[in-house]
SERO-4910 file (N, C-alpha, C, O; in steps of 0.05 Angstrom, whole numbers):
BEGIN
 pado doro    nc1    nc2    nc3   cac1   cac2   cac3    cc1    cc2    cc3    oc1    oc2    oc3
  Unk    A    118  -2980   2238    113  -2973   2210     83  -2964   2208     64  -2978   2217
  Unk    A     80  -2938   2194     53  -2928   2193     32  -2943   2176     40  -2963   2164
  Unk    A      9  -2936   2175    -10  -2950   2160     -6  -2948   2132    -10  -2968   2118
  Unk    A      3  -2925   2120      7  -2920   2093     35  -2934   2083     38  -2947   2062
  Unk    A     54  -2929   2101     79  -2943   2095     79  -2973   2092     94  -2985   2076
  Unk    A     62  -2985   2110     59  -3013   2109     44  -3021   2082     53  -3040   2069
  Unk    A     24  -3009   2074     12  -3012   2049     29  -3009   2025     26  -3023   2006
  Unk    A     47  -2989   2027     66  -2983   2003     87  -3004   2002     97  -3011   1981
  Unk    A     93  -3014   2028    116  -3036   2025    102  -3062   2015    116  -3078   2002
  Unk    A     80  -3066   2019     68  -3091   2010     62  -3088   1977     64  -3107   1961
  Unk    A     56  -3063   1971     51  -3057   1943     77  -3060   1927     78  -3074   1907
  Unk    A    100  -3047   1939    127  -3050   1925    134  -3080   1923    142  -3089   1902
  Unk    A    132  -3095   1942    138  -3124   1942    124  -3136   1920    136  -3151   1904
  Unk    A     97  -3131   1917     83  -3143   1898     92  -3136   1869     92  -3153   1850
  Unk    A    101  -3109   1866    109  -3097   1843    136  -3113   1833    139  -3121   1810
  Unk    A    155  -3114   1853    181  -3129   1846    177  -3157   1840    191  -3169   1824
  Unk    A    156  -3170   1853    150  -3199   1846    139  -3202   1819    142  -3222   1806
  Unk    A    124  -3181   1810    113  -3181   1784    132  -3173   1763    125  -3173   1739
  Unk    A    156  -3165   1771    176  -3156   1750    173  -3127   1742    188  -3117   1726
  Unk    A    152  -3113   1754    148  -3084   1747    141  -3079   1721    144  -3056   1712
  Unk    A    132  -3101   1704    128  -3096   1675    100  -3102   1670     94  -3103   1646
  Unk    A     81  -3107   1688     51  -3115   1680     38  -3090   1672     39  -3069   1685
  Unk    A     24  -3094   1649     10  -3069   1638    -19  -3069   1651    -29  -3089   1660
  Unk    A    -33  -3044   1650    -60  -3047   1664    -78  -3066   1648    -74  -3070   1624
  Unk    A    -96  -3075   1660   -116  -3095   1649   -131  -3080   1628   -138  -3056   1629
  Unk    A   -137  -3096   1607   -154  -3088   1584   -135  -3068   1565   -112  -3060   1570
  Unk    A   -148  -3065   1543   -134  -3050   1521   -142  -3019   1527   -165  -3013   1529
  Unk    A   -124  -3001   1528   -127  -2973   1535   -117  -2955   1514    -97  -2961   1501
  Unk    A   -130  -2934   1510   -117  -2916   1490    -97  -2899   1503   -101  -2888   1525
  Unk    A    -73  -2897   1489    -49  -2885   1500    -56  -2857   1512    -73  -2842   1501
  Unk    A    -42  -2851   1535    -45  -2825   1546    -30  -2805   1531     -7  -2809   1524
  Unk    A    -45  -2781   1524    -32  -2762   1511    -10  -2747   1527    -19  -2735   1546
  Unk    A     13  -2745   1523     33  -2734   1538     30  -2702   1537     14  -2690   1521
  Unk    A     47  -2690   1555     45  -2661   1554     57  -2650   1527     79  -2656   1518
  Unk    A     38  -2633   1514     45  -2622   1489     73  -2607   1489     79  -2593   1509
  Unk    A     87  -2610   1468    112  -2595   1469    115  -2589   1437     98  -2595   1421
  Unk    A    141  -2576   1432    146  -2569   1405    144  -2594   1384    137  -2590   1361
  Unk    A    150  -2619   1392    145  -2639   1373    123  -2657   1379    120  -2678   1367
  Unk    A    105  -2648   1398     82  -2663   1404     57  -2643   1406     49  -2636   1428
  Unk    A     45  -2635   1382     25  -2617   1381      0  -2627   1393     -3  -2651   1394
  Unk    A    -20  -2610   1403    -44  -2618   1416    -61  -2630   1393    -61  -2621   1371
  Unk    A    -78  -2653   1400    -94  -2664   1382   -117  -2644   1378   -126  -2632   1397
  Unk    A   -126  -2642   1351   -148  -2622   1345   -178  -2637   1353   -186  -2657   1342
  Unk    A   -188  -2627   1370   -217  -2638   1377   -238  -2619   1367   -239  -2596   1376
  Unk    A   -254  -2629   1349   -273  -2613   1335   -297  -2608   1349   -308  -2586   1348
  Unk    A   -307  -2630   1364   -333  -2629   1378   -327  -2629   1409   -330  -2649   1423
  Unk    A   -319  -2604   1419   -311  -2606   1447   -335  -2603   1465   -356  -2592   1457
  Unk    A   -332  -2613   1489   -353  -2612   1508   -359  -2582   1514   -340  -2567   1520
  Unk    A   -382  -2574   1512   -391  -2548   1522   -405  -2548   1547   -429  -2553   1547
  Unk    A   -392  -2542   1570   -403  -2545   1597   -426  -2523   1605   -425  -2500   1595
  Unk    A   -442  -2529   1621   -459  -2511   1631   -445  -2492   1653   -428  -2502   1667
  Unk    A   -451  -2469   1656   -436  -2450   1675   -453  -2453   1704   -477  -2450   1705
  Unk    A   -438  -2458   1724   -447  -2457   1750   -427  -2443   1767   -403  -2447   1763
  Unk    A   -436  -2426   1786   -423  -2411   1807   -420  -2424   1833   -440  -2427   1847
  Unk    A   -397  -2432   1841   -393  -2443   1868   -399  -2426   1890   -393  -2402   1888
  Unk    A   -411  -2435   1911   -415  -2419   1936   -390  -2417   1952   -381  -2436   1965
  Unk    A   -379  -2394   1952   -354  -2389   1968   -353  -2397   1996   -334  -2408   2006
  Unk    A   -378  -2390   2009   -379  -2397   2039   -383  -2426   2040   -369  -2439   2057
  Unk    A   -400  -2439   2024   -401  -2468   2027   -376  -2483   2020   -370  -2503   2033
  Unk    A   -360  -2474   2001   -333  -2485   1995   -314  -2483   2020   -300  -2502   2026
  Unk    A   -313  -2460   2033   -296  -2456   2054   -306  -2476   2077   -290  -2490   2088
  Unk    A   -332  -2477   2084   -338  -2493   2104   -334  -2522   2097   -331  -2538   2115
  Unk    A   -334  -2531   2072   -330  -2558   2063   -301  -2563   2058   -294  -2585   2051
  Unk    A   -284  -2543   2063   -254  -2545   2061   -246  -2551   2029   -226  -2564   2022
  Unk    A   -263  -2539   2013   -256  -2542   1983   -236  -2519   1977   -242  -2496   1983
  Unk    A   -213  -2525   1966   -192  -2509   1959   -199  -2492   1933   -187  -2495   1912
  Unk    A   -218  -2476   1934   -225  -2458   1913   -205  -2434   1909   -200  -2425   1887
  Unk    A   -195  -2425   1935   -178  -2401   1934   -151  -2412   1941   -146  -2419   1964
  Unk    A   -133  -2412   1921   -104  -2422   1925    -85  -2401   1942    -64  -2406   1953
  Unk    A    -98  -2378   1941    -80  -2355   1948    -84  -2348   1977    -72  -2329   1988
  Unk    A   -103  -2364   1992   -107  -2359   2021    -85  -2369   2038    -75  -2391   2033
  Unk    A    -76  -2355   2057    -56  -2363   2075    -64  -2389   2092    -49  -2407   2099
  Unk    A    -92  -2388   2098   -102  -2408   2113   -104  -2437   2099   -106  -2458   2111
  Unk    A   -103  -2435   2072   -103  -2460   2057    -76  -2467   2048    -74  -2488   2034
  Unk    A    -54  -2453   2054    -28  -2457   2043    -17  -2486   2048     -7  -2498   2029
  Unk    A    -20  -2497   2070     -9  -2522   2074    -22  -2543   2058     -8  -2559   2046
  Unk    A    -47  -2542   2057    -64  -2564   2041    -58  -2558   2011    -56  -2577   1995
  Unk    A    -55  -2534   2003    -52  -2527   1972    -23  -2542   1966    -20  -2556   1947
  Unk    A     -4  -2537   1984     22  -2548   1978     22  -2577   1978     34  -2590   1960
  Unk    A      8  -2590   1997      6  -2621   1998     -8  -2631   1972      1  -2651   1961
  Unk    A    -30  -2619   1960    -43  -2626   1937    -24  -2624   1915    -23  -2643   1899
  Unk    A     -9  -2603   1914      9  -2597   1891     29  -2624   1889     33  -2636   1868
  Unk    A     39  -2631   1914     58  -2654   1916     44  -2679   1905     55  -2694   1889
  Unk    A     20  -2683   1915      4  -2706   1904     -1  -2706   1877      0  -2726   1863
  Unk    A     -7  -2684   1868    -13  -2677   1838     12  -2686   1821     10  -2700   1801
  Unk    A     33  -2678   1831     61  -2684   1813     65  -2714   1814     71  -2726   1793
  Unk    A     61  -2725   1837     67  -2756   1840     48  -2770   1823     56  -2790   1811
  Unk    A     21  -2762   1819      0  -2775   1806      4  -2770   1775     -2  -2788   1759
  Unk    A     13  -2748   1766     20  -2743   1738     45  -2758   1729     45  -2769   1706
  Unk    A     67  -2760   1748     86  -2775   1738     79  -2802   1731     88  -2811   1710
  Unk    A     64  -2817   1749     55  -2844   1744     37  -2845   1720     40  -2862   1703
  Unk    A     19  -2826   1718     -1  -2828   1697     12  -2827   1670      4  -2841   1651
  Unk    A     33  -2810   1668     46  -2804   1643     66  -2826   1635     71  -2832   1611
  Unk    A     77  -2837   1657     94  -2861   1649     82  -2887   1645     93  -2905   1634
  Unk    A     56  -2888   1655     43  -2914   1652     17  -2912   1635     -1  -2930   1636
  Unk    A     15  -2890   1620     -5  -2883   1602    -34  -2886   1614    -52  -2898   1601
  Unk    A    -37  -2876   1638    -63  -2875   1653    -80  -2848   1642    -69  -2827   1636
  Unk    A   -106  -2853   1642   -123  -2826   1638   -147  -2829   1656   -162  -2810   1659
  Unk    A   -152  -2852   1668   -179  -2854   1683   -165  -2867   1710   -149  -2886   1710
  Unk    A   -175  -2853   1731   -165  -2860   1758   -190  -2856   1778   -201  -2834   1782
  Unk    A   -197  -2880   1791   -215  -2879   1810   -208  -2870   1837   -185  -2876   1844
  Unk    A   -222  -2859   1854   -217  -2850   1880   -236  -2865   1899   -261  -2862   1896
  Unk    A   -227  -2880   1918   -243  -2895   1936   -230  -2893   1964   -209  -2881   1967
  Unk    A   -242  -2906   1984   -232  -2911   2010   -242  -2938   2020   -258  -2951   2006
  Unk    A   -233  -2946   2043   -244  -2971   2053   -272  -2968   2065   -289  -2985   2061
  Unk    A   -275  -2949   2078   -302  -2946   2089   -309  -2914   2089   -293  -2898   2080
  Unk    A   -333  -2908   2100   -344  -2880   2097   -327  -2862   2119   -314  -2872   2137
  Unk    A   -329  -2836   2114   -318  -2816   2131   -288  -2813   2127   -276  -2803   2146
  Unk    A   -274  -2821   2107   -246  -2820   2103   -238  -2794   2087   -214  -2786   2087
  Unk    A   -257  -2781   2075   -251  -2756   2059   -246  -2762   2030   -235  -2744   2018
  Unk    A   -253  -2783   2018   -247  -2791   1992   -258  -2771   1971   -245  -2764   1951
  Unk    A   -283  -2761   1976   -295  -2744   1958   -284  -2717   1958   -279  -2706   1936
  Unk    A   -279  -2706   1980   -263  -2681   1983   -236  -2681   1969   -228  -2662   1955
  Unk    A   -221  -2707   1973   -197  -2711   1963   -199  -2710   1932   -182  -2698   1919
  Unk    A   -220  -2724   1920   -222  -2726   1891   -226  -2697   1881   -213  -2689   1861
  Unk    A   -244  -2682   1895   -250  -2655   1886   -226  -2636   1886   -221  -2622   1867
  Unk    A   -211  -2636   1909   -188  -2616   1910   -164  -2626   1894   -147  -2610   1885
  Unk    A   -162  -2653   1890   -142  -2661   1870   -149  -2653   1841   -132  -2646   1825
  Unk    A   -174  -2654   1837   -181  -2644   1809   -177  -2617   1803   -169  -2609   1781
  Unk    A   -183  -2603   1824   -176  -2571   1821   -145  -2568   1819   -135  -2552   1803
  Unk    A   -131  -2583   1833   -101  -2578   1831    -92  -2585   1804    -76  -2571   1791
  Unk    A   -102  -2611   1794    -93  -2621   1769   -100  -2601   1747    -84  -2596   1729
  Unk    A   -123  -2590   1747   -132  -2572   1727   -114  -2546   1725   -109  -2535   1704
  Unk    A   -107  -2539   1748    -90  -2513   1749    -63  -2518   1738    -50  -2499   1729
  Unk    A    -52  -2545   1738    -29  -2549   1728    -25  -2542   1698     -4  -2536   1688
  Unk    A    -50  -2544   1686    -53  -2531   1658    -46  -2550   1633    -52  -2541   1611
  Unk    A    -35  -2573   1634    -28  -2588   1613    -49  -2610   1608    -46  -2625   1589
  Unk    A    -68  -2612   1624    -90  -2632   1619   -117  -2620   1621   -120  -2600   1635
  Unk    A   -137  -2631   1608   -164  -2626   1614   -175  -2648   1635   -175  -2672   1630
  Unk    A   -184  -2638   1655   -190  -2654   1679   -222  -2656   1682   -237  -2637   1684
  Unk    A   -230  -2680   1682   -257  -2687   1687   -263  -2702   1711   -254  -2725   1715
  Unk    A   -280  -2690   1729   -288  -2701   1751   -317  -2715   1751   -337  -2701   1750
  Unk    A   -318  -2742   1753   -344  -2754   1752   -352  -2764   1783   -337  -2779   1796
  Unk    A   -374  -2755   1790   -384  -2764   1817   -402  -2787   1812   -425  -2785   1805
  Unk    A   -388  -2810   1815   -402  -2838   1812   -406  -2852   1839   -410  -2876   1840
  Unk    A   -406  -2836   1859   -415  -2845   1884   -445  -2841   1887   -453  -2825   1903
  Unk    A   -462  -2856   1871   -487  -2846   1864   -507  -2856   1887   -531  -2851   1885
  Unk    A   -499  -2870   1906   -513  -2876   1930   -510  -2854   1951   -525  -2853   1970
  Unk    A   -491  -2837   1949   -484  -2815   1967   -468  -2793   1952   -445  -2788   1958
  Unk    A   -482  -2780   1932   -467  -2761   1919   -462  -2737   1937   -479  -2730   1953
  Unk    A   -436  -2724   1935   -429  -2703   1951   -416  -2680   1938   -414  -2659   1949
  Unk    A   -404  -2684   1911   -388  -2662   1900   -405  -2635   1898   -396  -2613   1907
  Unk    A   -428  -2637   1887   -445  -2614   1885   -449  -2602   1911   -447  -2577   1913
  Unk    A   -455  -2617   1931   -460  -2607   1960   -436  -2593   1971   -439  -2573   1985
  Unk    A   -411  -2603   1964   -386  -2589   1972   -385  -2562   1959   -377  -2543   1972
  Unk    A   -393  -2561   1935   -390  -2534   1918   -414  -2516   1922   -414  -2493   1915
  Unk    A   -436  -2526   1935   -459  -2509   1936   -472  -2503   1910   -482  -2480   1907
  Unk    A   -472  -2523   1889   -486  -2520   1863   -507  -2539   1858   -508  -2560   1869
  Unk    A   -525  -2530   1840   -544  -2553   1827   -535  -2559   1802   -530  -2541   1787
  Unk    A   -532  -2584   1796   -521  -2592   1770   -542  -2589   1749   -566  -2592   1755
  Unk    A   -534  -2583   1724   -552  -2580   1702   -569  -2605   1697   -592  -2603   1690
  Unk    A   -557  -2628   1700   -571  -2654   1699   -560  -2675   1721   -537  -2674   1729
  Unk    A   -577  -2694   1728   -568  -2714   1745   -553  -2733   1732   -563  -2745   1713
  Unk    A   -529  -2739   1741   -512  -2761   1727   -525  -2788   1724   -523  -2801   1704
  Unk    A   -541  -2795   1747   -554  -2820   1745   -575  -2821   1723   -583  -2842   1714
  Unk    A   -584  -2797   1715   -605  -2794   1693   -592  -2803   1666   -605  -2814   1649
  Unk    A   -567  -2798   1663   -554  -2810   1639   -553  -2842   1640   -560  -2855   1620
  Unk    A   -546  -2854   1660   -546  -2883   1662   -575  -2893   1659   -578  -2914   1648
  Unk    A   -595  -2879   1666   -622  -2885   1664   -633  -2878   1637   -657  -2881   1633
  Unk    A   -616  -2868   1618   -626  -2860   1592   -647  -2839   1591   -666  -2838   1574
  Unk    A   -641  -2820   1611   -663  -2799   1613   -649  -2772   1605   -662  -2753   1598
  Unk    A   -621  -2772   1607   -605  -2749   1599   -585  -2752   1578   -570  -2771   1578
  Unk    A   -583  -2733   1560   -561  -2736   1540   -534  -2726   1552   -533  -2709   1570
  Unk    A   -516  -2737   1543   -489  -2731   1550   -482  -2702   1549   -468  -2692   1566
  Unk    A   -496  -2686   1526   -488  -2659   1523   -502  -2642   1548   -495  -2618   1551
  Unk    A   -518  -2652   1562   -530  -2638   1586   -517  -2643   1610   -524  -2630   1630
  Unk    A   -496  -2662   1613   -488  -2672   1636   -465  -2653   1651   -465  -2650   1676
  Unk    A   -449  -2641   1636   -423  -2628   1646   -427  -2599   1653   -440  -2583   1639
  Unk    A   -414  -2592   1675   -416  -2561   1681   -386  -2553   1689   -368  -2568   1694
  Unk    A   -385  -2526   1690   -359  -2516   1698   -365  -2494   1720   -384  -2480   1719
  Unk    A   -346  -2493   1741   -349  -2473   1761   -328  -2451   1755   -321  -2436   1773
  Unk    A   -318  -2448   1731   -304  -2423   1721   -272  -2430   1727   -255  -2412   1724
  Unk    A   -266  -2455   1736   -236  -2462   1735   -228  -2473   1708   -240  -2493   1699
  Unk    A   -209  -2463   1695   -202  -2469   1670   -192  -2498   1669   -181  -2508   1689
  Unk    A   -195  -2513   1648   -189  -2543   1646   -203  -2563   1664   -194  -2585   1667
  Unk    A   -226  -2554   1677   -240  -2568   1697   -268  -2575   1687   -281  -2555   1682
  Unk    A   -279  -2597   1682   -304  -2604   1676   -318  -2623   1698   -304  -2641   1708
  Unk    A   -341  -2619   1705   -352  -2636   1728   -380  -2648   1719   -397  -2635   1706
  Unk    A   -384  -2674   1725   -411  -2686   1722   -418  -2700   1748   -404  -2718   1757
  Unk    A   -440  -2689   1760   -448  -2701   1786   -476  -2702   1790   -490  -2703   1769
  Unk    A   -488  -2702   1813   -516  -2703   1817   -521  -2698   1847   -502  -2695   1862
  Unk    A   -546  -2696   1856   -555  -2693   1883   -571  -2713   1890   -575  -2716   1914
  Unk    A   -583  -2730   1874   -602  -2751   1880   -588  -2778   1882   -568  -2784   1868
  Unk    A   -598  -2795   1902   -584  -2820   1905   -601  -2844   1894   -625  -2841   1891
  Unk    A   -589  -2865   1888   -602  -2888   1878   -589  -2913   1890   -566  -2914   1898
  Unk    A   -608  -2933   1891   -600  -2959   1904   -592  -2978   1881   -582  -3000   1887
  Unk    A   -595  -2969   1857   -590  -2986   1834   -561  -2977   1822   -558  -2983   1798
  Unk    A   -543  -2964   1834   -517  -2954   1826   -502  -2979   1814   -492  -2977   1791
  Unk    A   -499  -3000   1827   -480  -3023   1820   -491  -3030   1788   -475  -3029   1769
  Unk    A   -516  -3035   1785   -528  -3044   1760   -522  -3021   1738   -517  -3027   1715
  Unk    A   -523  -2997   1745   -519  -2976   1726   -491  -2975   1717   -486  -2974   1693
  Unk    A   -471  -2974   1737   -443  -2978   1732   -434  -3001   1716   -415  -3000   1702
  Unk    A   -447  -3023   1719   -441  -3047   1704   -447  -3048   1675   -437  -3064   1659
  Unk    A   -465  -3028   1668   -476  -3028   1640   -455  -3014   1621   -433  -3005   1628
  Unk    A   -465  -3014   1594   -449  -3003   1573   -446  -2970   1576   -429  -2957   1564
  Unk    A   -466  -2960   1593   -466  -2932   1592   -440  -2918   1603   -431  -2896   1596
  Unk    A   -427  -2935   1623   -403  -2923   1632   -379  -2922   1614   -363  -2904   1616
  Unk    A   -378  -2941   1596   -360  -2942   1572   -366  -2920   1555   -348  -2906   1546
  Unk    A   -392  -2914   1547   -400  -2893   1532   -393  -2867   1541   -384  -2850   1525
  Unk    A   -395  -2862   1568   -390  -2838   1581   -358  -2832   1576   -350  -2811   1566
  Unk    A   -342  -2851   1583   -311  -2847   1581   -306  -2843   1552   -291  -2825   1548
  Unk    A   -314  -2856   1533   -309  -2856   1506   -317  -2824   1496   -303  -2811   1481
  Unk    A   -340  -2817   1505   -348  -2789   1500   -327  -2768   1508   -319  -2750   1494
  Unk    A   -319  -2774   1533   -300  -2751   1546   -274  -2752   1530   -263  -2731   1522
  Unk    A   -264  -2777   1525   -237  -2780   1512   -240  -2767   1482   -221  -2756   1473
  Unk    A   -261  -2769   1470   -264  -2760   1444   -269  -2730   1440   -269  -2718   1418
  Unk    A   -275  -2718   1464   -280  -2688   1461   -264  -2671   1482   -272  -2649   1491
  Unk    A   -242  -2683   1489   -221  -2666   1506   -193  -2672   1498   -187  -2691   1483
  Unk    A   -175  -2656   1506   -147  -2657   1499   -132  -2665   1524   -136  -2653   1545
  Unk    A   -115  -2686   1522   -100  -2697   1544   -114  -2700   1569   -105  -2691   1590
  Unk    A   -138  -2714   1570   -155  -2719   1589   -144  -2735   1614   -131  -2756   1612
  Unk    A   -150  -2723   1637   -149  -2740   1662   -175  -2740   1673   -186  -2720   1680
  Unk    A   -187  -2767   1676   -212  -2769   1688   -210  -2780   1716   -203  -2803   1720
  Unk    A   -218  -2763   1736   -219  -2773   1765   -249  -2782   1769   -268  -2767   1762
  Unk    A   -252  -2807   1783   -278  -2818   1786   -282  -2820   1816   -267  -2836   1829
  Unk    A   -301  -2806   1827   -304  -2810   1857   -324  -2834   1859   -346  -2833   1848
  Unk    A   -313  -2856   1874   -331  -2880   1877   -336  -2885   1906   -322  -2874   1923
  Unk    A   -357  -2901   1913   -364  -2908   1938   -342  -2923   1953   -326  -2936   1939
  Unk    A   -340  -2924   1979   -322  -2942   1995   -323  -2969   1986   -344  -2980   1980
  Unk    A   -298  -2982   1985   -295  -3008   1977   -313  -3028   1991   -326  -3045   1979
  Unk    A   -313  -3025   2018   -327  -3048   2036   -352  -3041   2042   -363  -3053   2061
  Unk    A   -365  -3022   2028   -398  -3016   2033   -413  -3029   2012   -433  -3042   2018
  Unk    A   -405  -3026   1986   -421  -3035   1965   -401  -3045   1944   -377  -3040   1945
  Unk    A   -413  -3061   1926   -393  -3070   1903   -391  -3052   1882   -378  -3060   1862
  Unk    A   -402  -3026   1881   -400  -3007   1861   -369  -3002   1850   -363  -3001   1826
  Unk    A   -353  -2999   1869   -325  -2992   1861   -312  -3017   1848   -293  -3014   1831
  Unk    A   -319  -3041   1854   -306  -3067   1844   -317  -3070   1816   -304  -3082   1799
  Unk    A   -342  -3058   1813   -352  -3062   1785   -337  -3043   1766   -333  -3051   1743
  Unk    A   -329  -3022   1772   -313  -3002   1757   -283  -3007   1754   -271  -3000   1733
  Unk    A   -271  -3019   1775   -241  -3023   1775   -229  -3033   1749   -211  -3021   1738
  Unk    A   -242  -3057   1739   -229  -3069   1713   -235  -3053   1692   -226  -3060   1670
  Unk    A   -250  -3029   1693   -253  -3014   1667   -237  -2991   1666   -238  -2978   1645
  Unk    A   -222  -2983   1686   -207  -2960   1687   -176  -2969   1692   -169  -2992   1695
  Unk    A   -161  -2946   1692   -131  -2952   1691   -119  -2956   1717   -101  -2972   1720
  Unk    A   -128  -2942   1738   -116  -2942   1767   -135  -2936   1787   -157  -2927   1782
  Unk    A   -127  -2940   1813   -144  -2931   1833   -128  -2915   1856   -106  -2924   1864
  Unk    A   -138  -2895   1867   -126  -2880   1887   -143  -2887   1912   -167  -2883   1913
  Unk    A   -127  -2896   1933   -141  -2905   1958   -136  -2886   1978   -113  -2879   1983
  Unk    A   -155  -2875   1992   -154  -2854   2014   -161  -2868   2041   -180  -2883   2046
  Unk    A   -142  -2858   2059   -146  -2868   2086   -146  -2842   2105   -137  -2820   2097
  Unk    A   -156  -2845   2129   -156  -2819   2146   -142  -2827   2172   -148  -2847   2185
  Unk    A   -123  -2811   2180   -109  -2817   2204   -126  -2810   2227   -139  -2790   2230
  Unk    A   -123  -2831   2245   -139  -2831   2269   -168  -2840   2266   -183  -2839   2286
  Unk    A   -175  -2848   2240   -203  -2855   2239   -204  -2884   2223   -219  -2902   2230
  Unk    A   -189  -2887   2202   -190  -2912   2187   -178  -2937   2203   -155  -2937   2211
  Unk    A   -195  -2956   2208   -185  -2979   2224   -163  -2995   2206   -166  -2997   2182
  Unk    A   -143  -3004   2218   -120  -3018   2206   -130  -3042   2193   -121  -3046   2171
  Unk    A   -147  -3058   2202   -155  -3080   2192   -171  -3079   2168   -169  -3095   2150
  Unk    A   -190  -3057   2169   -207  -3049   2149   -194  -3041   2125   -202  -3047   2103
  Unk    A   -170  -3023   2131   -151  -3014   2109   -138  -3036   2096   -137  -3037   2072
  Unk    A   -128  -3054   2113   -114  -3078   2103   -130  -3094   2083   -120  -3104   2063
  Unk    A   -157  -3096   2090   -175  -3112   2074   -179  -3096   2047   -180  -3109   2026
  Unk    A   -181  -3071   2047   -183  -3053   2022   -161  -3059   2002   -164  -3064   1978
  Unk    A   -138  -3059   2015   -111  -3063   1999   -110  -3089   1988    -99  -3092   1966
  Unk    A   -121  -3110   2002   -121  -3138   1992   -142  -3139   1968   -138  -3152   1948
  Unk    A   -163  -3125   1971   -183  -3125   1949   -174  -3114   1922   -181  -3123   1900
  Unk    A   -156  -3093   1927   -146  -3081   1903   -118  -3093   1892   -106  -3082   1873
  Unk    A   -109  -3114   1905    -82  -3124   1899    -77  -3129   1872    -55  -3126   1863
  Unk    A    -98  -3137   1857    -92  -3148   1829    -94  -3123   1809    -88  -3126   1786
  Unk    A   -101  -3101   1819   -106  -3076   1801    -85  -3058   1806    -71  -3059   1826
  Unk    A    -82  -3039   1786    -60  -3018   1789    -67  -2998   1810    -90  -2991   1812
  Unk    A    -49  -2989   1825    -52  -2972   1846    -40  -2944   1840    -15  -2944   1838
  Unk    A    -52  -2924   1838    -40  -2898   1834    -29  -2886   1859    -12  -2868   1857
  Unk    A    -36  -2893   1882    -24  -2884   1906    -44  -2887   1930    -67  -2895   1927
  Unk    A    -33  -2880   1955    -50  -2881   1977    -48  -2855   1989    -25  -2846   1992
  Unk    A    -71  -2840   1996    -71  -2817   2007    -79  -2816   2038   -101  -2824   2047
  Unk    A    -61  -2805   2053    -68  -2805   2082    -80  -2776   2088    -67  -2755   2088
  Unk    A   -104  -2779   2091   -122  -2754   2096   -121  -2745   2127   -121  -2762   2145
  Unk    A   -120  -2719   2131   -120  -2710   2159    -94  -2716   2173    -94  -2718   2198
  Unk    A    -72  -2718   2158    -45  -2724   2170    -39  -2702   2192    -46  -2679   2188
  Unk    A    -26  -2710   2213    -17  -2690   2232     13  -2688   2237     23  -2673   2254
  Unk    A     28  -2702   2221     57  -2703   2225     70  -2676   2216     93  -2671   2224
  Unk    A     56  -2660   2202     69  -2636   2194     64  -2612   2215     76  -2591   2214
  Unk    A     44  -2619   2235     41  -2598   2254     17  -2581   2248      8  -2565   2265
  Unk    A      8  -2584   2223    -16  -2566   2213    -42  -2581   2219    -45  -2605   2220
  Unk    A    -62  -2562   2224    -89  -2572   2230   -104  -2585   2202   -122  -2601   2204
  Unk    A    -95  -2577   2181   -106  -2585   2157    -85  -2592   2137    -73  -2575   2125
  Unk    A    -79  -2618   2133    -58  -2623   2115    -63  -2653   2108    -79  -2667   2119
  Unk    A    -46  -2659   2086    -50  -2685   2073    -23  -2699   2071     -4  -2686   2061
  Unk    A    -18  -2724   2079      4  -2740   2074     -4  -2757   2048    -27  -2759   2039
  Unk    A     17  -2766   2038     12  -2786   2013     35  -2804   2009     57  -2799   2017
  Unk    A     29  -2827   1995     46  -2846   1989     38  -2858   1961     14  -2858   1954
  Unk    A     57  -2867   1945     48  -2877   1920     63  -2904   1917     85  -2907   1927
  Unk    A     51  -2921   1902     66  -2947   1899     46  -2965   1884     27  -2956   1872
  Unk    A     52  -2992   1884     33  -3011   1872     43  -3019   1843     65  -3012   1835
  Unk    A     28  -3033   1830     35  -3043   1805     28  -3025   1781     34  -3032   1759
***
């Protein structure tokens, strides 16, 4: 049984033991489902006005950011992310999720790149406004992958130096907003534990339509930053890397997240498809 299959089997067993009826912890605003003839979009008067940034195409190519979906070279990865996107959306809409954290057991598993590429794929689906928050403030990387300078440092908001209106930027992809930074801080845990995080999420929900907020978080076993955030959001997406993630370390990460809703497990750098650049995935959990 593979690493992901083992994790999913344990998650399914836990779900059956719980009766598959447990709601996410805390009181959450209902997820706005895909608009239709009988479900009009909510009118948002004060929408977020993002600053414009141009992603560096060469930097994105080197970073393996899927900025160009039409490239034959990216075809396998684009298809894998579309499948992951569909699974995530099914779970989010059935369970009223709108905030999903992305983490890994340890460093080097590709969780930030996964969060960025998944946010691009979700935005292109077109039925939700996607907001990507780079809250790995000890080692921010989203701006580096895109080759951009943010209009404001996201940690500046937590330090009460930056207004929310200054924080968000767009790289020209419709339905996608990003807030990130390039400076690191050793006080990330204290910042995330403050009421500023709740203020940030409420601001986003009040100024977007059908929001899906993806939150790039530090690895679970490196700092307590992700654990500070987990009780405040709807679900977690756990990223592992084939040939890199230690089985015992991954098992420990799954155990840590056992009491929280799991959006899925992504197997990064999977080689079972015969492609050099591909993603496997599994979803399960409570």
